[in-house]
N, C-alpha and C positions, 0 to 999 in steps of 0.2 A: 504493500500500500504506500509506504513512505517513498520507496524507489519510484513508483509510478507518478506520485505527486512531484517528486524532484525532476523527473523527466519532462513533465508538462511545464514546470516552471522554467527550465532551461530553454525549452522550445519557445515558449511565449516571450521570454526575455530576449532571446536572439532575434525573433521576428520583430518585436517592438524596437529593438536597437537598430535594426536595419531600416525600418520605416522612419524612425526619428532621425537617424543619421542621413538618410537620403534628403529629407527636408532641410535639415540644418546645413548640410554641405552646400546646397543650392543658395541658401541665404547668406552664409558667412563662413567660408571654408577656413579662414584664418582663426576664427573663434573656435571652431571645432578642433583644430589641431592644438590650440592652446589648452582647451579643455582636456583633450586626450593626454597631453603631457602631464597635467595636474592629476588626472585619474591614475596614470602610471605611477606617479610618485606616491600617491595614497595606496595604490594596490601593492606596491613593493613592501610597504609596512604591514599591510593587511594579509597578503597571501603568504602565510608563513611557510607552507610547503614549497612554493616556488623559491622563496628567498633562501631557505636553508639548503635545499638540494643544489640550487645554482651556485651558492657560495662554496659548498663542499666540493663540487666538481671543479670549479675554478681554482680552488686551492690545490687540488690534486694535479691540475694541468699546469698552473702557472705559479704555484707557491714558491718555487725556487727563483722566480724572476721578479714578481711584483709583491708589494706589501699588502696588508689587509685593506687599507684605504683604496688602493687602486683596484683591487679585486671587487670591492663593494661597488665602486663606480661602474665597472664593467657589467655587473649584474643589474644595476639600476638602468643603465642605458639599454641593456638587452630587452627589458620589459618596456621601456619607452619606445624602442624601435617597433615592438610588436603592436602596441596601441596605435602608433602612427600608421603602420601597415594596414591595420583594419580600416582606418579612416580613408586611406588612399584607395583601398579596394572598393569601398562604398562610392567614393567620388568617381571612380572609373566607369561605373555603370552608365553615367550620363556623358562620358567623354567620346568625342569622335576619333576616328583614326588619326586625323591630322593633329588633334590635341595630344594624343598619346605619343605620336612620333616626336612632337615638339618638346614635350615635357620629359620623355624618357629616351635618351639617345642609346643606340646599340653599338657596341664595340665587338667586332669579331663575327659579323653576320656571314662573311665569306666562308668561315669554317662550317657553318650550318649548310650553306649552299653546296659546298664540296662534298659533305657527307651525304646529302640527299641525292646528289648526282649519281651515286652508286645504285640508287633505286631500291634499297632494302629497309628504308625507314631509319628513324633516329630515336634513341633513348636519350633524352635530355636529363643528365644527371645533375641534381641540385640538392639543396639542403634547406633546413629551417633557418635561413639566414637572409638578412635584408628584407625585401618584400617578396617572399616566395609566392604569395597569393597571385601576383599579377604576371608571372612569367608567360603563361599562355595567352593572356590578354594582350600583352605587348607584341607577341609574335603574330597574333591574329591581325593586328594593325598593319603588318607587313604582308598579309595574305596567306600565312601558313595556318594549317589546322593542327592544333596541339591539344591532345587529350591529357588529362591528369589522372594518375593512378592514386587512389586514396583508400585508406582503411576506414570504411564507413562506420558511423556511430551505431550502437546497438538499437537505439530508438529509431524506428522506421520513419516516423514523421520528421524527426530532426534531420535524418539522412536525406530525405527528399527535399527539405527546406534548403540544405546546403547545396545539393545538386542543382536546384533551381537557381540559386544565386551565382553558382559557378557558371551556369549557362548564360546568365545575364551579363557576365563579363567575358563571354565567348570562350569558356573552357569546359568542353564536355568531359564527363566523368567516366572512368573505368573503376569499378569496385574490386578491391583485392580479394574479396570473398563473395561467393564460393570460388575456390582456387581454380578449378577446371574451367569454369566460365570465364574467369579473368584471363586465363592463358589464351583461350580461344579469341577473346576480344583483342588482346594485345597482338597476337599473330595477325589477325585480320587488319588492324590499323597499320601495322608495320608493312604488311604486304601491299597496302595502298601507298606506301612510301610517305606516310605521315609521321607525326612526332608524338611521342609519349613522354610526359614529364614524370620523372621518378624522384621523389624526395626520400633518399635512402640513408637517413642519418639517425634513426631511432635505435638505440642500443639497449636491449632488454635481455632477460633470461630466455632460454628456449633454444630451438634449433638455429643453426647458422654457422658462421666461420669465426673462430677466435682470431682477432687481429690486434696488433699493437696500436695504441692510440694515446698520445700524450704521455708516453712512458708506462702506461698501464696496459691492460688487455680488456677488450670488449667483444661482444658477439655481434657481428655484422650480418646483414641480410645477403643471401646468395642469389636472390631472385634476379636482379638486373643482369648479372653476369651470365646466368643460365639462359635467360631470354636472348641476350645478345649472341651467345654461342650457337643457339639453336636456329636463330633467324638470320644471322649475318648482319643485324642492325648495328649501326655505329653508336658508340657511347660518347656523348659530347657533354663535358661539364659546362654548366652555366649558372650564374647567380645574378639576381637583380639587387645590386648593392646600393647602400645609401652613401651619398657624398657629404663632404663637410658642411655644405649649405642645406642639407636635408633633401636635396633632389635625389633622383634615382637614376641609375645607369644599368642597362643590361649588358653584362660581360659574358660573352661566349668564348670558350677556350678551345684550343686545338683538340682534335679527337683523342680520346684516351686509347692508347695502343693496347690491343688485346693480344695476349700471349696464347698462341694456338699450338705451340710445340709440345706442351705437356698434355697429358690425357687424364680423363676422369676427374677424381677428387682433387688431384694436384693442380689441374688446370683451373678448376673453380676457385681453389684457395689462392693461387697466384694472382688471378685477376681481381678477386675481392680485396686482396692486399693492396693492389694498385689503386682501387677505388678509395680505400681508407686513407692511403697516403695523400691522395688529392684532397680529401675532406679535411684532414688535419692541417695541411698546408693552407687551405682556404680559411679555416677558422682562425689560424694564427694571424692571418692578414686582417681579419675583421672580428676580433674576439668579442667586441661589445655589440655585434649584430647577430650572433648565433644564439639559439635557444638552448641554454645549458641544462634545461630539464630533460633533454633527449637522452642523456646518459642515465638510464634507470638502474644499471647494474654494472659494476666493475668485476671482472673475473678474479683479479688479484687486487684486493683493496690495499691501497697504500696510505701511509701517513702523510698528510700535507706538510710541506716545508715552507716555513714562513719567516725565516731569519733574514732573507735578503730584503733590502729596502729600495729596490728599483721602482721608480714611479712609472705609472702607465703613461705612454705617449699615445694620444688618441690615434687609432688606426684609420679613422675616417673623419 
């Protein structure tokens, strides 16, 4: 009973937030961003789970480089970035292609065109970093069709609500479950030489490949590599990163080279390692733009090192 009521509350709150946000962004976008920043500051103090897990993960990752004050700043800015990304996503519903092109420049589009020229589709590898919500929206403004692979919420109504809003910003959804259906849809999209956005940076207990990450070990998903090997699709890293003036830029990187010399499990492991190395390098470049809640479980828990007093230089 309580769980059902909680689900209805989340659904209604999200729906109401979208409706109010759409109206408010039309009237005064600057005011909405100002409010989002203030809500993020309050949320950082209120969301104890987010704060404690983010700080713990940041200390494990950067405790030998940054002091506690710098780490606290990274965690605060990470939540601020998420709140701003939500506002930007709502605002994008009413933006034309020209407005999107003007407000979000693209760096590296030639890499995407070269990958698609092979005719086997593209897995756009990204992370919960910057404004990951609008990756497909920005690509749609250039004429590409980009599907997004998501782990849908258990509440069916809430899942449909989110699917509807993704469509409104021109990002059709592929649900990761049931798995067989997801694989069929993925293969069909890639056969049409289209794009699938894969946000592959959630580290939890369960099946996967153990990989090094910031000096520790986490369990990474093997799905993107498996799909790429089966279909011949290119894996292309890309992130929509925030600039010092809070504008956004879509950065598309060269194709991630796939090792096809190994066989079986060794092949999956080697290429998953390559993905995790890209992710760590990217997070190091934008530490205050990544969602540090994504590390739910370290395979080998380590003690944070906090004796170094190096201050954070803003990465963005």
